[in-house]
Structures are given as structure tokens and as C-alpha cells.
N, C-alpha and C positions, 0 to 999 in steps of 0.2 A: 465508804466501804465498797469495794469492788466485788461484784457477784460472779457466779460461775458461768456466765454466758460466754459463748465462743467468740472468735474474732469477727464473725460476720454479723454480730448483734447490731441492730439498727438503733441509734440513739433516740430517734423519734418514737420508738416503741416502748421506751422505758420511762418510768415516772421519776424524773430527776429530783423532785422535792422529797420523795420517799428515800431515794438513795442518799441524798444529802443528810437527812436525819439519821440514817444508819451510820454514815461516815462520822457524824458528830459523836454518836455513842461510842464508836470504836476509838475515836481520839480521846474521849474521856477515860475509857478503860485503860488505854496505853499510859495516860498521865497518872492514873491511880497506881498501876503496876510500877511505873518508874519511881513514884514517891515511896512505895513500900518495899522496893527491892532490898534484900538483905535483912529485912525484919521478919519477925514471926507474925505473918499476916497473910490475907488472901483477898482475891477479887473474884466475884462470880459473874458470869455472863449467861443469862437465860435467853433461850432462843425459841421462836415458834418453828413449826415444821417448815423445812426447806429454806431456812434462813442463811444457808451457806456457812454453817458452823466450822466444818473442816477447813474451808477456805480461810475463814477468819483465824483459826488456830494456826494454820501454816504461815500466814502473814505475820502473826504475832511472834511465832517462834523465830522467824527470820529477823525481825526487829530486835528481839531480845538477844539473839546471838550477835547482832551488830553492836550491842552494848558490852560485849565481852562476857556475858553470863553463861555459865554452864547449865544446860537445860536437860531435865528428864521429862520426856513426852510420853504420855500413856493414854490408854483407853481400856475398857473391860475385856474385849474379845480380840482374838487374833485377827479376825477379818477387819475389824475397825482399825487396828494398829497397822495392818498392811496398807489400808487405804490412806492412813495418815502419812506413812513413809512416802508413798507415791505423790501425795499432794504437796508435801514439803519440798520434794525435789522439783516438782513442776514449777512452783512459785519461787524457789530459791535454788537455781541450778548449780551454783558454785558452793553450796553448803554441804560439808561432810555430814553424813547421817550414819550412825552405828545402830543397827537393829540387833538387840540381844534377845534371842529366842529360846524357847524350850526345845528339848530334844525332839527332832522330827517335825519342827514347826518353822522351817526356813521360809523365806519370802518366796512367793511365786516367781518362777524364772523371769517373767516379763518385767517385774518390778526390780528383782535383784540385779538385772542387767543395766539398770539406769546408772548414769555416772554419779560418783560420789557416795554410793551406798556400800557399806561393809556389814558383815555379820560376825562380829567377834564374840568370843566367850565373855562372860561377865568379868573374869579375871583380866583378860586382855583389854577390855574396855576401860577398866579401872586403872590398870597399869599405864595405859597410854593417855589417860585422862581425856577420853573422847569428849569433845565439847557438847555434842548433842546425842543423847542415847534415847532410843525409842524401844519401849517394851510394854507388855500388858501390865495392868496394875497388880495382878497376882505375882508376876515376875519381880516387880519392884518391891513387893511386900515380903519376899523371901529374905529373912534376916541374914542367912548365909551369903546369898548373892549380893545383898546390899554392902556387906563387908568388903567384897571385891570391888564393887562399883565406886565406892567412896561417896563423898558428899557432892551435892549440886546446889546451885544458887536458886533455882526455881523448878518447881514441879508444875507441869501443864497437863491437866486431866480433861480429855475430851469425853463426851457422853457421860458427864458426871452424875446425871440423874439415873443412869443405869448401873452405876457402881454403888454397892451397898456400903454402909458405914464401916462394917468390920474390915473390908478390904482397904478402905481409905485409911482407917486407923493404922493398919500395918505398914502402909507405904508412906504415910505423911511425913515421917521423920527424915526422909531422904533429902529434903530441902526446907529452908525456913519460909519461903514465900511461895504461894500457890495461886494458880489461875485455874478455876473450874468452869468449864463450858458445857452446857447441855440443853436438851429440849425438855421443858417441864411437862409437856402434854403426853409423852410416850409412856410405854409400860414401865412400871417400877421394876427394880431388880428382882430376879427370880430367887426364891429360897425353897429348899426342900423341907424346911421345918413346918410341920402341920399346925402347931399351936405356937404362934409367936407372941401371944398376949403377955407372957411372963415379963418381957422387956417394955411392952407398950407404954408410952408416956414417960419413960425414963430419958434423961438427957443423953445417955450413952447407948441408947437402943441400937444394937448392931445391924438391925434390918432397915433402919432409915437409909435414905440415899446419902451419898457423900455430901451433897449440898445441904440436905436437910439437917444432918448432924452438925455441920459447920455453922449454919445460921442459927440453930437452936442454942449452941454454946457460945457463939460469937455474933450476936445480933447486929453489931455495928459494922459487920463486913460489908464493903461496898458491893452493891448488886446492880447490874445494868441489864436492861431488857432490850434486846435487839429488835428494832421496830420494822423489820422487813422480812418478807418471804419471797424468794426467787422461784421456788417451785410452783406455788399456787398462783393462779391469776385472780383478778378482782372478783370473779363470780364465786370462787371457792372460799374466799376469806371469811365472809359472815358465818358460815358453818364451822370453819376451823376455829373461829374465836370462841365457840362453845367450850373448847377444851383448854382455853388460856384466860380464865377470868382475871381481870385487872391488868392484862398485858395488851397494850394497844399496838397493833402492827398492820401493815398494808402490803399490797402486792407491788413488787418492783416493776412488773410489766403493766402497761396501760390497757384499758378495755379494748378488745378487738385485736390485740397483738397476736393472740393464739386463736386458731379456728380449726375445728374438726369438720371436714367436708365429706359428705356422702355422695359420691359421684353418680352412682346408679340408684335411681329411685326404687322403692318397693313395688312389686308387681300387683299389689292389691289383693292377694290371695288371703282368705280368711285365716288360714293356719299361721301366716306370718304377720298378720296385721298388728298384733300386740307388740311383737318384737320390733317391727319397723317403727311403730309409734314411739317406743321406748328409745330407740337409737336416734330418731329425729329430735326428741326432747333433749337428750344428752348433747347432741351436736349443737343445738340452738342455744342451750342455757348452761351447759357444763355439768348439769345434774339430771338424773332421772331416778325415780323410786318405783321400781316394778314390784307389785304386790300380788302374790298368789292368794286364792281364797283362804280365809282363816280357818285353821284347824291344827291341833297339836300333831307334830310329826317327829320322826326320828331325827337325831342330830345330823346324821348323814342322809338327808332326805333325797331320794332319787329324783323326784319331780323338780326340786330346786336345782339340783346338779344338772339335769338335762336342759333346763331352761337357761342356765348360765352357759352351757356348752353351745346352745343354739344362738345365744346372743353374740358370742365370740365369732362363731362361724359366719353369721349374717353380717356382722360388722365388717369383716374382711371381704365378704362376697359383694358388698355394696361399694367396694372400691374406696374405702376410707382414706382420706388424705389429711395431712396435718400441716398447718402453717404456724410459725412461731417467730419470736424475735431473733432467734439464732439460726434461721434458715433464710436463704436468699429467695427460695421459691417453695411452693407446697411440695410435699414428698409423700409417697405411699406409706401408709401405716404398716409397719412390719409386725410379725407375730411377737418378736422379742420385746416390742414396745408396749405390750399388753400384759397386765397382771390380773390374777383373780386372787382376792384376799379372803381368807376364812379364819375361823376360830379354833377348829379342831383338826387333828391329823387324819381322822377318818373321812372328814369332808375333803381334805386335800387329796387323799388316796383315791377316792371315788372320782373326783373331777379329773385327776391326772389320767386315770384310765380312759375316761370318756373323751378327753381332748386328744390323747394319743391315738385313739381309734379313729378320730375324725381328721387326722393329719395336722393337728395343731400342737405338735410337741414342743415348739419353741415358745409357746405362751407360758408365762411364769404362773405357777400355782403354789401358794404357801400360806402359812399361818401369819398372823399379825406379828408375832414375836420375831419371825425370820425376815419380814418385810421392812422392819424398822430401818430407816436411813436410806432406803432405795427409792428410785423415781421411775415412773412410767408415763407414757403419754395418756393411756386410757386404763382405768382400773374398774373392775367389777367386784363389788364387795358383798359377800354373803353376810347379811346382817346377823350379829351375834344373838339377837332375840328371835330370829326367824322361827316361827312355829313352836316357841317355848310355851309351856303351860304356867310356869312361875318364873320369877326373877331370882337371881342369886348374884353373889359378889363377883364371880368369874365373868358372867355374861354382861353385867352392868359396868364392868371395869372401864372407866373413861379412856384410859390409855389404849386399850384394845380398839375401841371404836375410832379413836383419834388416828391411830396408825392406818386403819383401813380406809379412812376418808381423806387422808392427806398425802397419798403417794402420787397423785396424778398431776399432770400439767395441762391436759386438755379437758377431760371429762371423767366423771365417776358415776357408775350405775349401781345403785343399791338394790339388792334383791331380798325380799322378805315376804311376810304374810300380812294380810289385812288386819289381823288381830294383834299384831306386835305392839302397836301404840297403846292398845287397851290395857296392856300389862302395867302401864305407868299411870293409869287413872286412879283417882282416890288418894288416900294418905300414904306417903312413903313408909316403908317398913321401919319398925324400931330397930335400932342398931346399938351395940354396946358403946359406952363412952369411957374414956380413959383420961384421968387428970394429966394435964400437960401434953395432951395429944390432940391436935386440931383436925388433921385430915380425916375424912370418913369416905373411903372408896365407894361404898354402896350409895350414900346420899349424893356424893359428887357425881357418880355415874348416872344416877337417877336424873339429876338436873341436866347433865350433858345430853343424855338420850332424848329427854323431852324437848330440849332446844333444837336438836337436830331434826326430830320428827316435825316440829312446827315449821322449820325453815324448808323442809322438803315437801311440804303440803302442795305448793303450786306445781310440783314436778311428778306427782303420783300418776302412775299408769296402772290400772287394774287389769290383771290377766283374766 
């Protein structure tokens, strides 16, 4: 499996054994797809954070088209589909790609200008029998449009753990053979339904993920676990594994391949001592857990927000530089290579105002839902439990914490309160059980949070 590293990537900075294992898994998936082509069957590829899923999907699409198969390529959101179109063309420059879009949802001009891309209507795509059609799963699920598009040999669904079963049901008939690829650790599909327990445990529960409903009804479906992460370095993998039980994976880059350097030392002033200590810890070890004194606070706590603003400002003021496997020499860390991840929109709004007032407008601030799939050199994560008085399903959601702690290449700084871990002491809460339903988001989140707190213990800095 070839990862997303650039042309300057140094071979001696990559773990060739890990890359070879990933390549073997990809070969097996291709063999399974080839043996199942034309049959009512599917193959699932489960990936950890930063495994290069879109890269794998684009390569697979190129090979499938090389076999003369007509392909429908899809993902849940427009942004994901746009990214797929771009990646397919990058890896398969001579491949025609037809993007069928909703009204007002054309490709960004930068992508639309790439050679080989067209944006036909569904009727035109069907009439011309376009060999590779890309569209959101909602578009493919539209029965009227499917009538125009005609049949396909294979459906390839990226981000399949973010697509709910209902949307998958509606689109599944477009092709007999399916390839479903997704990240098992990220947030489950969003649903506006407040009480979903009516279907819970049923084999056709429409709120399951696309992969979940497939495996529940077809347990013999071949499932492959991609054993590599290209985004995370070896220091980040142990914490990332908290969100992928039973999934063994390793970093593609070797230890030391990435380094966050702080060129200017701290001045030693008392007001900046905690911030400088935190930044030094993150630079040295890839992690820091900065904890404010324990007390219940508002969701959009001003003290936490100001501390995060000061961390970002100080990181840049100290002349942060980054080295990595895809750079010939260390480079200055830019604002747009830093992200702040939060759980709530009011936290985002408060931080956005503080950062803008401090001249840090290019720093990304967003919720975990919006940061899924994105990569930054340094991430500051506002812990979901920070200052909470009780736990609940939203703040314990393992997917939310997974996203916040797996966006970075160099370092992640977690900001919370000293009392956060105490929320997990004692016996986990009682949760409802449903026959035929195995996952329990609350208990799974409880375990994941406890594991993360334990692994962050050596990197705690008390404010």
C-alpha cells in the first residue's frame, strides 16, 4: 500500500515492515473483490485514523476500471465526494470521472478544472453509460435518478461508518457487488431522531452504520483491517488504539521522523511558565495534558478558552518548526497547520473571537464532527469532559474523543480540568440493554476515556 507522503519522502524515515503488511492486506482485498465481482456480495475495509483510506479507494477504483467494470463511487457528504474526485484524478490521470451533483452543488472550480472531469446530469451520465460516476450516497439513493443512471458492476462507498443503514438500503441496489471502506473509530452517523430505541436490536435498524447492518445480516462478509496509520507517528499510536479495540495497527513513519522544535526558549516569567512547560512537553513527547484546577464550569468556559488562545499564541511566538518524512528541511509552523478541536459550537464561537482578536485568524477552530478526516501538524483539544459535573452519552462518545485526539502529525495538547478523570472513578453507569444489540456507546466511551487518561498521566501539566 502506498501512503499519501509526498515525492520528497525519505525511505529511511518509513517503517517498511508496516508498509509491507498494509500492502499485503490491500492485495487480499483486491483478490476478494475480484473473486466476488458480479455476485451479490461485499467486502469491508476497516481503517484506523489516518490510514490513507481515500488513497486506497482511489487506487482500488483505478484497478476496478482497469478490469472494465462500471463503478459508482460514493460517500455521505459533498465535501467527502469532492475530495474523492480530486484524489481519483491525482492517482489515475487518464481516467474519465463523471460527477453527478445536486442543484447548486458543483465541484469547486479548482477540482472541476482538472483533466478528465465532467459534471453531467444523471440522465446524461446514464445515456452515455459513464464508466465511473461519483455522487453522494443520497444522490445514488434517489430512485428517480437511479432510473436514469442505470446499473453498475460495483458500488464503492467511502466513509461507510458515517453512512447510516437507511441511506445504504436505498442506494445498495445500484450494483450487485460492494466495497465499503471506513474508519471504525470516528463519530457515528448523525440522526435527528430523539428516541431511536424503537428499532434498536433489530437486524434492519435504519440507524446502524452501513457496515453495521451489512455485517449483522451477512456475517460471512470478508472484513479486512488496514494495519497502518500514515497520519499518526509512533508516539500517538498507543492512545489511538484506545478507540480501535481488536484492531492492530502501527505508524508508517519511524520514531524521530517527525519533530516539533521550539527555536526560542521561554523567558522564565511566572505568567508563562505553565504554558512553556506544556509546549516543551508536547514538543518532546507528542502529548501534553494541561489541567486547570478542578471545578464545574460553563460549557464555553472563558478561562479554558483564554488558556487555549495563549497556548496557540505562545507556540508561534517561540518559533515552532516542524520536521517530517515529507520535508527536506525543517519549516516554520504556520497558523493554518494548527487546529483547535472542541465539542460544542459555543466553545468554537468563543475561541474564534479570541483567536481573531489576537491575529490568529488562520488557525482552524471547529467541532469534532467538522474535523473528521482532516489533518494538522499540531492540535489543541478541549477535552469533552472538561469541567463537567456528570457524564452523559454525548460527552462520553468515544468517536468524539477519537476525532479530537487523532488529527495531528506532530503533537496534541489536551486541555481540561483536574477533576475530569474523577468522573470515571467507581462503577460505570447502568445503561439499557437491547437483545441483538452489542455496542454500548456509554460504556465503550467510559473505557476509551479511562484508557486515554491513563496513558496521558506521564504528560500532565497542572496549571
